[in-house]
N, C-alpha and C positions, 0 to 999 in steps of 0.2 A: 481453446482460444482460437478465434478466427484469424488466419494469417493473411493480412492484406498489406497494401502499400504503406499505410500509415504505421503499422507495426514494424515493418521492415525498416522504415526510416528511423523509428525510435531505437531499434536495436543497433543500427549502424551508428547513430549518434552516441549511444552509450559506449560502444566499442572504441570509436575514434576518440571520445573524451578520455577513456581509460588509458589508451595508448599515449595520448598527448600528456596526460598527467604523469605517467611513468617516465616519459622522456624528459619532462621538466624536472622531476626529482633527480634523475641521473645527471642532469646538467644544471644544478641549482645555482651555481655561481654565475654562469653565463646568463641564466634567466633573470636573476636579480640585477645583474649589470645592465641588461637590456631594459628592464623596467625602470631602473634609475635614470638611464639616458632618456627614456620617453618622458618621465616626469620632469627632467631638467628642461626638455624642449617645451613641454606644456605648462611649465611653472608660471610664466607671465599671464597666461590665459586663466589658469586656476586661481591665481591671485586676483586677477581682474574680476572673475566671477564672485569671489568672496567679498571683495570690496564693494561690488555692485549690490550684493545682498545686504551688507551692513548699511550702506548709504541709503538704500531704498526704504529703510524703516523710518528715519526722520523725513526723507524726501516725500514719501507718500502722505504723511500728516501735513506737511507744508503745502503740497499740491492740492490737497482737499479744500484748503481755505483760500486759495488764490482764484480770483475772478469766478465766483460760483455761478453768476448769472450772465457774464459777458461772453457772447459767442465770438465776437471779433478778436478779443484778446486771448481766446482759448489756446491759440497756436503758440503763444508765448508762455503758457503756463508751465510746461515741462522744462524748457531751458531755464526759466527764472527760478523754478523750484530747485533745480540742480545747483544753480549758482548760490542760492540762499543756504542750501545744505552745506556746500563746501565752506562758505563763509562762517556758518555756525560751528562747524568742526574746527576750522582754523582758529576761530575766536576762543573756543574752549581750551584748545591746546596752548594758545598764546597766554590766556589768563592763568592756566596752571603753571606755565613757565615763569610768568611774572611773580607768582607767589613762591614757587620753589627756588628760583634763581637767587633772589636776595637773601632768603632764609639760609640756603646752602652757603652762600658767601659769608654770612655772619658766623655760621658754625665753623667754617674753615678759618676765619680770622681769629675766632676764639681758640682754636687748636694751635694756630701760629703763636698767639700770645702766651700759651701755656708751654711752648717748647723751651724757652730759656730756663724757666723754673725746673722743668723736667731734666734738662742738661745739668743744672746745678746739683740736683739730687743725685743724678748718675755719677757726676764727678766726685761727690763726697763718698759715695759707695765704693767707687773704684780706688779712691785714695785710701780708705780704710782697708780694702782688700790688699792693696800693695804693701801697706804697713804690716799686715799680718803675714804676707809672703816673704818679707825680708828675713824673717827668722829661719826660713827653710832655703834661703838662697844658696848657701854653701853646699848643701846636699844636692840641690838641683844642678849646680855646676859640676859636681863630681859625677852625677848620673849622665849629663850630656857629654862629658869627656870620655866616658866608657862606651857611648853609643856610636856606632859606625854608620854614617849616612852617606849614600851615594848621591851627592848633590847634582852631578852631571846627568844621571838618569832621571832624577826628579825634574830638573829643568827641561829636559827634552820632552818628557811626558806632559808637563804643563804647557809647553809650546804647542804640542800636537792637539791637546784639548782646547786651547784657545783658538787655534785655526779651525777646528771642527765646529766650535761654538760660533765663530764669526761667519762661516759659510752657512750654518744653519739659520742664523739670524737674517742673513741676506736673502736666502731662499724663502724663508717664512715671510719676510717683509714683502718680497715680490708676490708671493701667494696671497698675502693680506690685501695688497693693493688691487690685485686681480679680483679677489672676492668682493671687495667694496664696490669696484666698478660694475661687476656683474650683478650685485644686489641692487645697486641704484638703477641700472638699466632695466632690470626685471620689474622693479617697482614702478618706474615711469611707464613702461609698456602696459603693465597691468592696470595702472590708473587710467590711462587713455582707453584701454579696452573696456573698463567698467563704465566710462562715460558713454560709449557706444551702446552698451547693454541698457543703461538707464534711460537713454533717449529713445530707444526702440524696443522697450520691454514687451509691449503688447504684440508687436509684430513677431518678435522672436518666440514668444509664448505660443502664438497661433501656428507658426511654422513647426514648433516642436510637437504640438498636438497632431498636426497633419502627418508628421513622420510616424508617430506612435500608432495612429489609426490606419496608416498605410501599411505598416509592417506587422502589426499584431492583430490577432482577432479582436472583435469589438469588445467582448467581455473583459479580456485581459487589458486592453487599452483603457477601458473605463476604470478598472481597478488601479492601474498605474497612475492615471491622472488624479484619482482620489487620494492615493498615497502621497503623491507629490504636493498636492494642495495642503494636505494635513501636515506634511513636513515643513512647508513654507510658513504655514500659520504658527506652528509650534516654535520654529527657530526665531521667527520675528518676535513672538511673545517672550521668548527667553532673553533676547537681546534687550528688549524694553525693560523687562523685570530686573535684569542684572544691572543695567545702568541706574534704574531707580533705587535699587538696594544699595549700590555704591554711594550714590548721593546722600541717602538717608544716613548711612553709617559715617561718612565723612562729616556731615553736619553734626551728628551726635558727638563725635570726638572734639570737633572745634568748639562747640558750645560748652561741653562739660570741662574741657581743659581751660577755657576762659573763665568759667565759674570758679575753678579751683586754683586759678592764677598760675598755671604751668606755662613754661616758655614754649615758643614755637607752636602755638595752638593752631593758627591758620595753616602753617606749613605742614604740620603732622596731619591735620584734617584732610588737606588736599592729597597728601601722599597715600593715606589710607583709602581715600575715595578712588584713587587711580589703581592701587594694588588690589582693591576689593573687586575689581572687574574679573579677577581670577577667582573662581568659585572656592568657597570654604577656606582655602589656605592663603589666599592673597592678603587678607587682613593681617595675618601673622608676619608676613614680610614687611608690611608697613609698620607693625609694632616694633620689629627689631630695629628698623631705621630710626623711628621716632625715639625709642629708648636710648639709642646711641647718641642722637643729637641732644636730648635732654640731659644725659649723663655728663656731657661736656660742661654744661652749665651748673648742674647740681645732681650728684648721684642719688641722693635721697628722693628727689622729685622723680627721677627715672624709675626708682622702685615703686613709688606710688602710681606712676603712669602705667606700669605693668599690671598693678592691681586693678586700676581703672579699666584697662583694656580687657582683662579677664571678665570683669563684671559686664561691660558693654558687649563683649563677644558672646556671653551667655544669652543676653537679651536678643542680640542679632541672630544667633544661631537657632534659638528656640521659638522666637516670635516673628522676627522680620523676614528672614530668608525663606523659611518654609512657606509662609503665606504669600510673600511677594513673588518669589521665583518659582517655588513649587506649585502654587496655584496657577501661575501664568502658563506653565507648560503642562499642567494636569498630572504631575508626578508626585506621589507621596514623599514625605521627607526622608524616609529610610532609603528609598531608591535614589533620591538625589545624592545622598552621602555615598551610596554604593557606586553610582555612576562617576562621581568625582574621584573616588579611590581607584576604580578600574581604569578610567581614562588617564589619570596622572601616572599610574604605573606603566601603562603601555605607550603613551605619546607625550608625556610631560604636560606642560601648561596648555598646549593645543588640545590634548585629549580631555583635560578638565573642561575646557570651553565647549568641546564638541560632543562629549558623551552624554551630557544632561539632556539636551533636546533629542539626541539620537535614541537614548533609552526611553524618553517620553513617547517618541513615535512608535517604538517597538512595544511599549506598554499599552498604548491605545489600540494598536493593531491586534495584539494578543488578547486584550480584553474584549474587543469586538468579536474575535474568532471564538472565544470561549462562550460568549453569550449566544452566538449563532448555533454552536454545537449543543448547548443546553436546550435551545428552542427546538432544534431538529430532533433531539432525543426525547423531548417532552418531559424533561425533568421538572417537577414542581419546585417552586421557590422555597417551600418548607424544607427541602432536602439540604440546601446550601446556605440558607440564612442562619443567623445566630440563633441558637436555641433560646427559648424563654428561660428566665431565671428560675432555678429550682425552688420550690416552696421550702420555707424554713421548717426544720423538724419541730413538731409540736411535742413539748414535754408533758409529762403527766400533771394534770391539774391537781393542785392541793385542795382537796375537798375538805372543808372543816368537819371534824367529827361532831356528830350531834350528841349532846349530853343525854345520858339515860335519865328517864324520869324516875324519880324516887317513889 
């Protein structure tokens, strides 16, 4: 091997990387704390980037249809598209609130109306229990007389526990208020940052490409830009497909529940549409809430609702979701399920939303790499394609015996 400057640089990088990795493992707590602080500082900007990416999907479609031939009005196209996108998102959320709010209020009122009857039943049960305990009252009194209880020690421990509980509530309340204020400020800063990104996305994209081509070799920069474009396209398709799938599923539930005259049809349809934005498992959350609401009105209808949910879930899981979401991201159905399971176990709901497009990007890159390797090695397609079906075994033909001539 020729020992030149480039080889020396590579060896030094490997050695320095190994030493840094060893030091990080030796001080893992401090490293994780520093990473957490960095993410806390960058949280508004990361949130702003995520909001900008999500809002860019409908904004791009709206902007495409605004002033297609007007040059003078072109400068107002971007701000107007952003305003219309925000109004559309706020309108959808307000509409969902108008549907969920009254339905939830009706359910709460039904629960309140059932409380007196439940108390009456509880009072009757307690009365029967007290009557049955009166027979054993003398035995209980004798047992209590023999028991020696230190009431002073018990009262002192109860007072100490109450003081500790009160101080914990006060400290947790202060922490809760601080967390709410921090969360609101992070969201506001992130939202404003997303507006800047959306209004100047072409300029920021151009500057990012300049940085890539200035720091990396041209071939690596080309590959990085290609991967970033693929990632953006797949994530955008995933968001569109997930929203479309949620709307289809919510409409199916609202229509079928109306046909079968189940209560809270529109409310449950909206709830399932909102929770179905979480891949695979989100609809089950909506089912649990819907079944609870219907059970307040009629437990038997709640049971039939669960049966209806299982039927529609099979239709959605086998027909709608793989074709709408799986085809939009180019990922087979089995890998969609694997991505949801892996993402949910690692990062919860965020992982479920993030791992499907991420696995789709990795799937596309790996598929392209495998095809390039097959082409480089000159492997014929007959080696890896499905083999032709084997011919059916031919049995012995029953040849009729010829009769002997007499």
